[in-house]
Each structure stands twice: as C-alpha cells, then as structure tokens.
Residue frames as qw, qx, qy, qz and C-alpha x, y, z in Angstrom:
[[0.002, 0.887, 0.462, 0.013, -0.01, -0.01, -0.02],
 [0.386, 0.299, -0.022, 0.872, 1.20, 3.53, -0.80],
 [0.230, -0.702, -0.501, 0.451, 0.46, 6.23, 1.73],
 [0.243, 0.609, 0.239, 0.716, -0.48, 9.74, 0.53],
 [0.390, -0.627, -0.407, 0.537, 0.17, 12.60, 2.90],
 [0.160, 0.967, 0.149, 0.131, -0.23, 16.34, 2.60],
 [0.564, 0.521, -0.269, 0.581, 2.96, 18.37, 2.35],
 [0.362, -0.768, 0.232, -0.475, 2.46, 19.75, 5.86],
 [0.903, -0.382, 0.197, -0.012, 3.74, 16.38, 7.05],
 [0.752, 0.569, -0.240, 0.232, 6.82, 16.56, 4.88],
 [0.015, 0.734, -0.537, 0.414, 9.18, 17.88, 7.57],
 [0.740, -0.348, 0.480, -0.319, 8.15, 15.14, 9.96],
 [0.963, 0.234, 0.133, -0.018, 8.60, 12.51, 7.28],
 [0.515, 0.733, -0.368, 0.249, 11.97, 13.85, 6.17],
 [0.321, -0.647, 0.603, -0.339, 13.27, 13.31, 9.66],
 [0.882, -0.067, 0.431, -0.178, 12.12, 9.70, 9.53],
 [0.832, 0.550, -0.042, 0.055, 13.58, 9.25, 6.09],
 [0.194, 0.777, -0.539, 0.261, 16.99, 10.54, 7.16],
 [0.522, -0.462, 0.648, -0.307, 16.96, 8.13, 10.08],
 [0.817, 0.079, 0.555, -0.140, 15.82, 5.17, 8.03],
 [0.159, -0.353, 0.689, 0.612, 17.14, 5.84, 4.56],
 [0.484, 0.489, 0.720, -0.090, 13.75, 5.51, 2.90],
 [0.228, 0.126, 0.496, 0.829, 13.14, 6.73, -0.66],
 [0.203, 0.610, 0.441, -0.627, 10.68, 9.65, -1.02],
 [0.267, 0.321, 0.643, 0.642, 8.76, 10.41, -4.19],
 [0.101, 0.577, 0.329, -0.741, 7.24, 13.89, -4.60],
 [0.360, 0.557, 0.620, 0.419, 4.87, 14.74, -7.39],
 [0.176, -0.181, -0.044, 0.967, 5.42, 18.45, -8.20],
 [0.238, -0.253, -0.498, -0.795, 2.03, 18.63, -9.95],
 [0.581, -0.559, -0.542, -0.236, 0.08, 17.66, -6.82],
 [0.296, -0.714, 0.333, -0.540, -0.05, 18.54, -3.16],
 [0.941, -0.295, 0.061, -0.155, 0.69, 14.96, -2.15],
 [0.010, -0.638, 0.770, -0.028, 3.73, 13.04, -1.05],
 [0.940, 0.042, -0.256, -0.224, 3.86, 9.33, -1.95],
 [0.050, -0.628, 0.727, -0.273, 5.85, 7.20, 0.45],
 [0.888, -0.118, -0.438, -0.074, 6.49, 3.60, 1.33],
 [0.225, -0.678, 0.544, -0.440, 7.68, 3.11, 4.94],
 [0.228, 0.197, -0.945, 0.128, 8.79, -0.02, 6.82],
 [0.273, 0.162, 0.768, -0.556, 5.59, -0.08, 8.89],
 [0.530, 0.225, -0.251, -0.778, 3.30, 0.28, 5.86],
 [0.764, -0.003, -0.515, -0.390, 0.79, -2.60, 5.85],
 [0.330, 0.091, -0.845, 0.411, 2.03, -3.89, 9.20],
 [0.590, -0.608, -0.394, -0.356, -0.53, -4.79, 11.84],
 [0.290, 0.261, -0.594, 0.703, 0.53, -3.43, 15.22],
 [0.539, -0.650, -0.511, -0.161, -1.38, -3.98, 18.47],
 [0.122, 0.444, -0.388, 0.798, -0.92, -1.34, 21.18],
 [0.572, -0.521, -0.630, 0.059, -1.86, -2.10, 24.76],
 [0.081, -0.625, 0.246, -0.736, -2.40, 0.77, 27.18],
 [0.399, -0.062, -0.844, 0.353, -1.87, -0.86, 30.54],
 [0.011, -0.298, -0.666, 0.684, -4.53, -0.81, 33.31],
 [0.219, -0.297, -0.460, -0.808, -7.80, 1.15, 33.06],
 [0.552, -0.586, -0.414, -0.425, -10.94, 2.04, 34.96],
 [0.662, -0.732, 0.061, -0.149, -10.64, 1.18, 38.70],
 [0.867, -0.159, 0.116, 0.458, -7.26, -0.40, 38.04],
 [0.096, 0.985, -0.068, -0.125, -5.27, 2.84, 38.03],
 [0.781, 0.349, -0.233, 0.463, -1.83, 1.26, 37.97],
 [0.515, -0.145, -0.316, 0.783, 0.89, 3.31, 39.65],
 [0.097, -0.928, -0.326, -0.154, -0.12, 6.66, 41.23],
 [0.462, 0.378, -0.236, 0.767, 2.23, 9.59, 41.56],
 [0.269, -0.324, -0.526, 0.739, 2.46, 11.89, 44.57],
 [0.181, 0.204, -0.039, -0.961, 0.53, 14.53, 42.59],
 [0.611, 0.323, 0.580, -0.431, -2.30, 12.05, 41.99],
 [0.415, 0.502, -0.541, -0.532, -1.19, 11.18, 38.46],
 [0.859, 0.024, 0.452, -0.240, -2.71, 7.92, 37.36],
 [0.316, -0.323, 0.775, 0.442, -0.63, 5.56, 35.28],
 [0.474, 0.455, 0.751, 0.063, -3.68, 4.35, 33.31],
 [0.290, 0.898, 0.206, -0.258, -4.24, 7.86, 31.92],
 [0.070, -0.761, 0.502, 0.404, -0.65, 8.46, 30.84],
 [0.457, -0.051, 0.851, 0.254, -0.45, 5.03, 29.24],
 [0.470, 0.645, 0.602, -0.009, -3.53, 5.75, 27.11],
 [0.163, 0.926, -0.052, -0.338, -2.26, 9.18, 26.05],
 [0.216, -0.559, 0.696, 0.395, 1.03, 7.73, 24.84],
 [0.472, 0.183, 0.844, 0.175, -0.75, 4.92, 23.00],
 [0.411, 0.797, 0.416, -0.152, -3.10, 7.34, 21.22],
 [0.072, 0.870, -0.313, -0.374, -0.19, 9.52, 20.13],
 [0.312, -0.339, 0.827, 0.322, 1.77, 6.49, 18.92],
 [0.532, 0.451, 0.717, -0.001, -1.28, 5.23, 17.02],
 [0.332, 0.890, 0.081, -0.302, -1.47, 8.51, 15.11],
 [0.068, -0.720, 0.592, 0.355, 2.15, 8.29, 14.05],
 [0.394, -0.088, 0.896, 0.186, 1.85, 4.68, 12.94],
 [0.502, 0.605, 0.608, -0.109, -1.43, 5.16, 11.05],
 [0.251, 0.891, -0.126, -0.357, -0.05, 8.21, 9.22],
 [0.061, -0.572, 0.760, 0.301, 2.75, 5.85, 8.04],
 [0.625, 0.216, -0.573, -0.483, 0.38, 3.24, 6.67],
 [0.122, 0.061, -0.957, 0.257, 0.23, 0.75, 9.56],
 [0.595, -0.453, -0.462, -0.476, -2.97, -0.84, 10.75],
 [0.055, 0.294, -0.672, 0.677, -3.19, -0.25, 14.50],
 [0.622, -0.463, -0.583, -0.244, -5.31, -2.23, 16.95],
 [0.113, -0.487, 0.492, -0.713, -5.80, -0.96, 20.48],
 [0.321, -0.233, -0.894, 0.209, -6.71, -3.15, 23.47],
 [0.093, -0.748, -0.565, 0.335, -8.53, -0.09, 24.86],
 [0.283, 0.524, 0.249, 0.764, -9.33, 3.37, 23.42],
 [0.314, -0.704, -0.003, -0.637, -10.72, 4.96, 26.60],
 [0.174, -0.398, 0.712, -0.552, -10.68, 4.56, 30.39],
 [0.881, -0.063, -0.048, -0.467, -12.06, 1.03, 30.52],
 [0.261, -0.375, 0.890, 0.008, -11.25, -2.60, 31.14],
 [0.544, 0.150, -0.645, -0.516, -12.20, -5.65, 29.13],
 [0.035, 0.062, 0.955, -0.288, -14.58, -7.69, 31.21],
 [0.458, -0.248, -0.439, -0.733, -18.25, -8.67, 31.09],
 [0.748, -0.376, -0.510, -0.198, -19.09, -11.28, 33.68],
 [0.507, 0.054, -0.582, 0.633, -16.59, -10.58, 36.46],
 [0.419, -0.804, -0.369, -0.204, -17.94, -9.35, 39.78],
 [0.627, -0.692, -0.027, 0.357, -15.04, -8.91, 42.21],
 [0.063, 0.910, -0.331, -0.242, -12.03, -6.66, 41.67],
 [0.405, -0.412, 0.778, 0.246, -9.77, -9.67, 41.26],
 [0.605, 0.385, 0.693, 0.075, -12.15, -11.34, 38.80],
 [0.379, 0.904, 0.120, -0.156, -12.32, -8.16, 36.77],
 [0.143, -0.782, 0.546, 0.263, -8.54, -7.89, 36.72],
 [0.477, -0.174, 0.834, 0.214, -8.09, -11.48, 35.57],
 [0.574, 0.590, 0.568, -0.007, -10.87, -11.37, 32.96],
 [0.221, 0.935, -0.110, -0.253, -9.43, -8.15, 31.58],
 [0.216, -0.605, 0.710, 0.289, -5.98, -9.72, 31.17],
 [0.545, 0.127, 0.819, 0.126, -7.45, -12.84, 29.55],
 [0.506, 0.761, 0.395, -0.095, -9.46, -10.78, 27.08],
 [0.097, 0.883, -0.351, -0.298, -6.45, -8.67, 26.16],
 [0.374, -0.360, 0.822, 0.235, -4.48, -11.87, 25.62],
 [0.576, 0.421, 0.701, 0.010, -7.25, -13.26, 23.42],
 [0.371, 0.897, 0.090, -0.224, -7.30, -10.08, 21.36],
 [0.130, -0.718, 0.606, 0.316, -3.56, -10.33, 20.84],
 [0.465, -0.082, 0.866, 0.165, -3.85, -13.93, 19.64],
 [0.508, 0.609, 0.609, -0.038, -6.83, -13.25, 17.34],
 [0.148, 0.874, -0.040, -0.461, -5.35, -10.08, 15.80],
 [0.844, 0.295, 0.248, 0.373, -2.75, -11.83, 13.65],
 [0.011, 0.988, -0.125, -0.092, -0.64, -8.76, 14.25],
 [0.725, 0.493, -0.298, 0.377, 3.02, -8.31, 13.39],
 [0.345, 0.251, -0.497, 0.756, 3.94, -6.74, 16.75],
 [0.487, -0.749, -0.445, -0.060, 2.64, -6.15, 20.27],
 [0.293, 0.321, -0.363, 0.824, 3.68, -3.17, 22.36],
 [0.481, -0.700, -0.527, 0.023, 2.34, -2.76, 25.89],
 [0.171, 0.596, -0.170, 0.766, 2.74, 0.64, 27.49],
 [0.642, -0.618, -0.433, 0.139, 3.20, 1.08, 31.23],
 [0.030, 0.808, -0.319, 0.494, 4.81, 3.33, 33.84],
 [0.646, 0.011, -0.656, 0.389, 7.09, 2.22, 36.65],
 [0.413, -0.776, 0.104, -0.465, 7.09, 2.93, 40.38],
 [0.694, 0.047, -0.589, 0.412, 9.37, 2.15, 43.31],
 [0.512, -0.760, -0.351, 0.194, 9.39, 3.00, 47.01],
 [0.472, -0.462, 0.104, 0.743, 12.67, 4.96, 46.63],
 [0.362, 0.862, 0.219, -0.278, 12.15, 8.17, 44.64],
 [0.200, -0.677, 0.487, 0.514, 15.64, 8.30, 43.19],
 [0.482, 0.070, 0.801, 0.349, 14.93, 5.79, 40.46],
 [0.429, 0.680, 0.055, -0.592, 14.01, 7.12, 36.99],
 [0.046, 0.456, -0.710, -0.535, 14.23, 6.33, 33.28],
 [0.831, 0.261, -0.067, -0.487, 12.44, 4.37, 30.59],
 [0.250, -0.360, 0.896, 0.072, 13.14, 0.68, 30.17],
 [0.730, 0.220, -0.353, -0.542, 11.99, -2.01, 27.74],
 [0.540, -0.235, 0.780, -0.212, 11.19, -5.58, 28.71],
 [0.636, 0.332, -0.511, -0.474, 10.96, -8.61, 26.42],
 [0.961, -0.167, 0.128, -0.181, 10.33, -12.40, 26.70],
 [0.462, -0.648, 0.565, 0.219, 13.66, -14.04, 27.34],
 [0.639, -0.015, 0.723, 0.262, 13.57, -16.68, 24.63],
 [0.528, 0.747, 0.401, 0.034, 12.38, -14.46, 21.73],
 [0.551, -0.100, 0.243, 0.792, 15.16, -13.08, 19.52],
 [0.131, 0.577, 0.433, 0.680, 12.85, -10.81, 17.52],
 [0.380, -0.866, -0.309, -0.097, 11.36, -9.28, 20.64],
 [0.641, -0.509, 0.031, 0.574, 14.86, -8.67, 21.93],
 [0.437, 0.213, 0.353, 0.800, 15.80, -6.92, 18.66],
 [0.057, -0.729, -0.361, -0.579, 12.92, -4.49, 18.70],
 [0.575, -0.763, -0.233, 0.179, 13.36, -3.93, 22.43],
 [0.614, -0.277, 0.119, 0.729, 16.95, -2.83, 21.76],
 [0.241, 0.449, 0.384, 0.770, 15.93, -0.49, 18.92],
 [0.290, -0.811, -0.361, -0.357, 13.31, 1.18, 21.11],
 [0.659, -0.630, -0.154, 0.380, 15.54, 1.40, 24.17],
 [0.530, -0.012, 0.193, 0.826, 18.19, 3.17, 22.09],
 [0.038, 0.574, 0.382, 0.723, 15.64, 5.64, 20.75],
 [0.485, -0.803, -0.340, -0.061, 14.18, 6.33, 24.21],
 [0.639, -0.456, -0.021, 0.619, 17.70, 7.10, 25.41],
 [0.387, 0.180, 0.313, 0.849, 18.45, 9.31, 22.40],
 [0.115, -0.626, -0.426, -0.643, 15.20, 11.25, 22.45],
 [0.533, -0.767, -0.301, -0.192, 14.40, 11.51, 26.18],
 [0.493, -0.815, 0.301, -0.031, 17.61, 11.27, 28.26],
 [0.664, 0.553, -0.486, 0.126, 21.09, 10.47, 26.95],
 [0.052, -0.510, 0.722, -0.464, 22.15, 9.80, 30.57],
 [0.863, -0.153, 0.186, -0.443, 19.65, 7.00, 31.02],
 [0.006, 0.497, -0.867, -0.040, 21.83, 3.95, 31.69],
 [0.739, 0.054, 0.561, -0.368, 18.95, 1.46, 31.72],
 [0.144, 0.294, -0.819, -0.471, 19.15, -1.44, 29.26],
 [0.738, -0.061, -0.390, -0.547, 16.64, -3.90, 27.90],
 [0.298, -0.308, 0.809, -0.403, 15.70, -6.67, 30.30],
 [0.455, -0.073, -0.817, -0.347, 14.31, -10.19, 29.71],
 [0.453, -0.136, 0.552, -0.687, 11.25, -11.19, 31.72],
 [0.260, -0.063, -0.927, -0.264, 9.43, -14.52, 31.79],
 [0.077, -0.414, -0.811, 0.407, 6.64, -13.52, 34.13],
 [0.249, 0.305, 0.011, -0.919, 4.72, -10.91, 32.13],
 [0.567, 0.319, 0.730, -0.208, 1.42, -12.54, 31.14],
 [0.545, 0.756, 0.104, -0.348, 0.73, -10.50, 27.99],
 [0.210, 0.733, -0.596, -0.251, 4.17, -11.29, 26.64],
 [0.483, -0.250, 0.838, -0.044, 4.09, -15.04, 27.28],
 [0.484, 0.173, 0.846, 0.144, 3.78, -17.60, 24.49],
 [0.446, 0.740, 0.087, -0.496, 2.96, -15.10, 21.74],
 [0.784, 0.280, 0.431, 0.349, 3.64, -15.94, 18.09],
 [0.359, 0.829, 0.089, 0.419, 4.69, -12.36, 17.37],
 [0.434, 0.191, -0.374, 0.797, 7.42, -10.05, 18.73],
 [0.438, -0.777, -0.402, -0.209, 6.11, -8.66, 22.00],
 [0.430, 0.156, -0.410, 0.789, 7.54, -6.05, 24.36],
 [0.333, -0.837, -0.431, 0.051, 6.49, -4.03, 27.40],
 [0.378, 0.456, -0.129, 0.795, 7.76, -0.51, 27.84],
 [0.401, -0.723, -0.404, 0.391, 7.98, 1.18, 31.25],
 [0.376, 0.755, 0.173, 0.509, 8.07, 4.78, 30.04],
 [0.111, 0.542, -0.374, 0.744, 9.34, 6.24, 33.31],
 [0.363, -0.248, -0.777, 0.451, 8.83, 6.29, 37.08],
 [0.301, -0.750, -0.313, -0.499, 5.72, 7.98, 38.54],
 [0.702, -0.611, -0.269, 0.246, 7.45, 7.60, 41.91],
 [0.513, -0.101, 0.038, 0.851, 10.12, 10.06, 40.86],
 [0.081, 0.769, 0.362, -0.521, 8.74, 13.60, 41.33],
 [0.034, 0.562, -0.395, -0.726, 10.65, 15.14, 38.43],
 [0.016, -0.017, 0.881, 0.472, 9.76, 12.34, 36.06],
 [0.145, 0.575, 0.770, -0.235, 6.10, 12.43, 37.16],
 [0.146, 0.744, 0.085, -0.646, 5.93, 16.08, 36.02],
 [0.046, 0.385, -0.669, -0.634, 7.50, 15.16, 32.70],
 [0.082, 0.196, 0.960, 0.184, 5.19, 12.21, 32.13],
 [0.190, 0.672, 0.582, -0.418, 2.14, 14.49, 32.68],
 [0.084, 0.625, -0.223, -0.743, 3.34, 16.81, 29.93],
 [0.778, 0.541, 0.259, -0.188, 1.81, 16.37, 26.48],
 [0.410, 0.808, -0.416, -0.079, 5.06, 17.40, 24.79],
 [0.246, -0.491, 0.832, -0.083, 7.00, 14.78, 26.76],
 [0.730, 0.188, 0.627, -0.195, 4.43, 12.17, 25.84],
 [0.646, 0.732, -0.087, -0.198, 4.96, 13.22, 22.21],
 [0.110, 0.715, -0.690, -0.013, 8.67, 12.53, 22.62],
 [0.516, -0.190, 0.818, -0.170, 8.00, 9.09, 24.09],
 [0.768, 0.463, 0.381, -0.223, 5.63, 8.20, 21.23],
 [0.487, 0.802, -0.315, -0.141, 8.15, 9.48, 18.70],
 [0.141, -0.585, 0.798, -0.032, 11.02, 7.44, 20.17],
 [0.635, 0.053, 0.752, -0.171, 8.93, 4.28, 20.15],
 [0.681, 0.666, 0.163, -0.257, 7.75, 5.01, 16.63],
 [0.339, 0.771, -0.526, -0.119, 11.28, 5.42, 15.25],
 [0.344, -0.373, 0.856, -0.103, 12.36, 2.25, 17.05],
 [0.729, 0.323, 0.556, -0.234, 9.49, 0.40, 15.38],
 [0.586, 0.775, -0.126, -0.203, 10.42, 1.79, 11.97],
 [0.065, 0.689, -0.720, -0.049, 14.05, 0.76, 12.41],
 [0.547, -0.134, 0.814, -0.142, 13.07, -2.77, 13.44],
 [0.736, 0.484, 0.444, -0.164, 10.82, -3.32, 10.42],
 [0.380, 0.830, -0.331, -0.238, 13.42, -1.79, 8.11],
 [0.086, 0.510, -0.855, -0.037, 15.63, -4.85, 8.79],
 [0.597, -0.041, 0.715, -0.362, 13.06, -7.44, 9.80],
 [0.804, 0.486, 0.229, -0.255, 11.86, -8.09, 6.26]]
C-alpha cells in the first residue's frame, strides 16, 4: 500500500527518512507526497496498561498511570497510522475488558485474559504494551523495555526502542533492555512482544515530565522510530 500525505507532514517525514534511509517520491504537480515506509501494511497492536478502577501506579501529585499510558498509545497510534500501519488498541478509553466478572480480582483477571485473546486473534506483526514504573525509593528514573527471554525478535525491537528512548528522552539513562518470563501479556505469543515502562511515577521530576503532552509526544516518537528501524531490517 502507498500512503499519501499532505505536504504539511513533509518535515516530519523527512526526519524519519533521514533516520531510516527511505526513498521519497514527490509529485510536483500535486499537493501529495507518496511514500513507502517499513511499517506500511504492518498490523501493530498497542496495549495501554490498566484502566478504569485499576489505576496502575499513582504519583504523589495524583497522576494515574492508566491515563498516561492511554495518552502515549493514542499519540503512537497517530504516528503509525499516518505511516500506513494498521493499529489495533486493546482499549481506546478509560475502561477494562470484562463482562461477567464481579469482584475486583475477577475483573482484573478477565481483563488480562481478554487482552491476551485479542492479541492472539489479531494476527498482528507486533505487540507493544505501554506502562509506567514505580518504586518506594524516589531516586529511580528512566524508561526501560522488557521482552520475553527466549524471543530473539522481541529482543531486537526492544533494543531499537531502548536506544531511541535514550536518544530522544535522556542520553544519561543507563537502563538497558531486560528479559522477563513472568509478564502474562508477553508469554507464548507468536509475534514479537515487548512491554515499555516509560518512566517512574514515583520520581517527582519524572512524574511532572510524564504528565506533559510534549514529553508524551517525545515518548511516542522514540517508540515510533524504534519500530520503523526494526521493520526496516526485519523483512
């Protein structure tokens, strides 16, 4: 599929093209730019962690993880769709995926099972789950990407995205990708799957950054470029 974009997006696209070495075709007789990008025609499922009564981590200034996760996912969806990807969201608003559950625990478990079922049924090319971190000690900060230990492709995209998060957000972030075998949504998937902890709500400075729309834009952009780089070599 060829994606047609108005020239107002040209500057944004040129940055991507420089990073990825993609060929751009401009028709001088029209107002359109024709472009093929690595994510074009890819199916990508984005999971905004938590939702509804399950707030996830909570910052000292009453910032809910569930809300930041969703904002980042929506921004990332826009970037990917403008590049020709088909994006599936596990949730598009403040909700959880359950129908029959009654207790808080039952709702939590049914929500996870339904997200997992959606991942398996989607026949996607990639899963990215967005979360925020928290720790009792406030000194810890920085984005970090997790991947299932035995999956080489997941490790590759985790590395691309970790590098971009460091480059775009904080060049002093020393965190590296980390294998995990106990993250339910990442287990036993047939597609590359990663979970991104985009920062620490328990760190006061990082909480303020994570609340900022412009900082969320940077996070989405870093993840987007990492995805583009992965698919530029994956095929």
